[in-house]
C-alpha positions as CSV (number, residue, x, y, z in Angstrom):
1,M,-102.3,171.2,54.7
2,E,-101.5,168.4,57.3
3,S,-102.2,164.9,57.6
4,R,-101.7,162.8,60.8
5,A,-100.5,158.8,61.6
6,I,-100.9,157.7,64.7
7,A,-99.4,154.3,65.9
8,R,-100.6,153.0,69.2
9,Y,-99.5,150.6,71.8
10,V,-96.1,149.8,69.8
11,R,-94.3,147.6,72.1
12,V,-90.7,149.3,72.0
13,T,-89.6,152.1,74.2
14,P,-90.1,155.8,73.5
15,R,-86.1,156.3,73.9
16,K,-85.6,153.6,71.5
17,V,-88.3,155.2,69.1
18,N,-86.9,158.4,69.5
19,Q,-83.1,157.4,68.2
20,V,-84.8,156.3,64.4
21,L,-87.5,159.4,64.8
22,D,-84.7,161.7,64.8
23,L,-83.0,160.2,61.3
24,V,-86.1,161.0,59.5
25,R,-87.3,164.1,61.3
26,G,-87.4,167.3,59.0
27,S,-86.7,164.9,55.9
28,D,-89.2,164.7,52.7
29,V,-91.1,160.9,52.5
30,E,-89.1,159.4,50.1
31,S,-85.8,159.8,51.6
32,A,-87.4,159.0,55.2
33,L,-89.2,155.8,54.0
34,S,-85.7,154.6,52.0
35,T,-83.6,155.7,55.3
36,L,-86.3,153.3,57.2
37,T,-85.9,150.4,55.0
38,F,-82.2,150.2,55.2
39,S,-82.0,150.9,59.0
40,K,-80.9,148.1,61.6
41,K,-83.3,149.2,64.2
42,H,-86.7,146.9,64.9
43,V,-88.9,149.7,65.3
44,A,-88.2,151.1,61.9
45,R,-90.3,149.0,60.6
46,Q,-93.1,150.1,62.6
47,I,-92.3,153.7,62.1
48,G,-92.4,153.0,58.3
49,K,-95.8,151.7,58.0
50,T,-96.7,154.6,60.2
51,V,-95.1,157.2,57.3
52,R,-97.3,155.1,54.6
53,S,-100.3,155.3,56.3
54,A,-99.7,159.3,56.8
55,V,-99.1,159.7,53.0
56,A,-102.4,157.2,52.3
57,N,-104.4,159.8,54.9
58,A,-102.7,163.0,52.9
59,V,-104.1,161.6,49.4
60,Q,-107.5,160.8,50.6
61,A,-108.0,164.0,52.0
62,D,-106.8,165.5,48.9
63,S,-106.4,163.7,45.9
64,K,-104.9,166.0,43.9
65,I,-101.6,166.3,46.1
66,D,-98.3,165.2,45.1
67,V,-96.5,162.8,47.0
68,E,-93.5,164.3,46.3
69,D,-94.2,167.5,47.7
70,L,-94.2,166.0,51.5
71,Y,-92.1,165.9,54.3
72,I,-91.9,164.8,57.6
73,K,-93.1,167.9,59.5
74,E,-93.4,166.8,62.9
75,A,-92.2,163.3,64.3
76,L,-93.5,162.6,67.7
77,V,-93.7,159.5,70.3
78,G,-95.1,159.3,73.8
79,P,-95.3,156.9,76.3
80,G,-98.1,154.5,76.5
81,P,-99.3,152.2,79.3
82,I,-96.3,150.5,81.1
83,M,-96.8,146.5,81.8
84,K,-95.0,145.8,85.1
85,R,-93.7,142.3,85.6
86,W,-91.1,141.0,88.5
87,L,-88.5,138.9,88.6
88,P,-87.2,136.2,91.4
89,R,-83.7,137.1,92.8
90,A,-81.6,136.0,95.9
91,Q,-82.8,135.5,99.2
92,G,-86.9,136.1,98.7
93,R,-86.6,139.2,96.7
94,A,-88.2,140.2,93.6
95,T,-87.0,142.9,90.8
96,P,-89.4,145.0,89.2
97,I,-89.2,144.4,85.0
98,L,-90.9,147.5,83.4
99,K,-92.1,146.5,80.0
100,R,-92.7,149.9,77.9
101,S,-94.9,151.0,75.1
102,S,-94.8,153.8,73.3
103,H,-97.4,156.0,70.8
104,I,-96.1,157.2,67.7
105,T,-97.1,159.9,65.9
106,I,-96.2,161.4,62.1
107,I,-97.5,164.5,60.8
108,L,-96.4,165.6,57.3
109,G,-96.7,169.0,55.9
110,R,-96.4,170.2,52.2
111,K,-93.6,171.8,50.9
112,E,-94.3,175.0,49.2
113,K,-93.0,175.9,45.8
114,K,-91.0,179.0,45.9
115,K,-90.8,181.6,43.1
116,K,-87.3,182.5,42.5
117,V,-86.8,186.1,43.2
118,K,-83.3,187.9,42.9
119,P,-82.2,190.1,45.9
120,A,-82.0,193.3,45.8
121,R,-78.1,194.8,45.7
122,T,-77.0,197.1,48.3
123,A,-73.5,198.9,48.5
124,A,-71.1,197.4,50.1
125,P,-69.7,199.3,53.4
126,K,-66.8,201.6,52.6
127,A,-63.9,201.8,54.9
128,P,-63.7,205.4,56.7
129,T,-60.9,207.5,55.2
130,G,-59.5,210.9,56.2
131,A,-60.7,212.7,59.0
132,E,-63.5,210.2,59.7
133,A,-60.5,207.3,60.1
134,K,-59.6,207.5,63.9
135,P,-55.6,206.7,64.2
136,V,-54.2,203.6,66.4
137,K,-52.0,204.0,69.1
138,A,-49.0,201.5,69.2
139,A,-48.4,199.8,72.2
140,G,-45.7,200.8,74.3
141,P,-43.1,198.1,76.0
142,K,-45.2,198.0,78.8
143,G,-48.5,197.3,76.8
144,P,-51.5,199.3,76.1
145,A,-52.4,198.6,80.2
146,G,-48.8,198.7,81.6
147,D,-49.1,195.4,82.9
148,R,-46.8,193.3,80.9
149,G,-49.6,190.9,80.7
150,R,-49.4,190.0,84.8
151,P,-52.9,190.2,86.9
152,A,-53.4,193.0,88.8
153,K,-52.8,192.8,92.7
154,M,-55.9,192.4,95.0
155,S,-56.3,193.0,98.2
156,S,-56.4,190.7,100.9
157,R,-60.1,191.8,101.5
158,K,-62.3,190.9,99.1
159,S,-66.2,193.0,98.3
160,A,-68.7,192.2,95.8
161,P,-67.9,193.2,92.6
162,G,-69.1,196.3,91.2
163,K,-68.6,197.9,94.8
164,P,-66.1,199.7,96.2
165,Q,-63.9,198.8,99.3
166,V,-64.2,200.7,102.0
167,S,-61.4,200.4,105.1
168,P,-63.2,199.8,108.7
169,A,-62.1,202.9,110.2
170,A,-64.2,204.9,107.4
171,K,-67.6,203.1,108.1
172,P,-69.9,205.1,109.8
173,G,-71.2,204.3,112.9
174,K,-68.5,201.8,114.0
175,A,-65.8,204.2,115.7
176,K,-64.2,202.6,118.5
177,A,-64.6,204.1,121.9
178,G,-61.6,204.0,123.9
179,K,-63.8,203.8,127.1
180,R,-66.8,202.9,128.2
181,G,-70.0,205.1,128.2
182,A,-67.7,207.9,127.0
């Protein structure tokens, strides 16, 4: 059971609205309303009105619903129309000013009450013993690879990773002839 409410043409930029929606997304309705009440952001009041409207829509659709079971399933914001204004600047120029608006959508969901089910007990994996256990070789004075922590020497010619290097003399079809036409 979902219920939704949409506030359209809110004169706040979608970016600022999304900052406040991140605070309440996924939380239950009561804690979301208390968070919005004490938020310093101006748009929090408008979002609170939208959440209360969505709760009213849920109660109207199903009168047996308990408000404590509702949570904010989705909180979306989309861009609304942009009012374009111009600010006069020096030397006859003008700078555009974009006054953005947004559409706020709140979708409430109902928490499903889960029955308490005890998880099935499984046996813990046992450590291998006897013949199953592999002996661990101790590192010698040069370490396991014998490199003493130094990187391997690279040849002066570089090739693509995973391809073996081939010397120029060993390449087929590239034999050098001493004389022309011989």
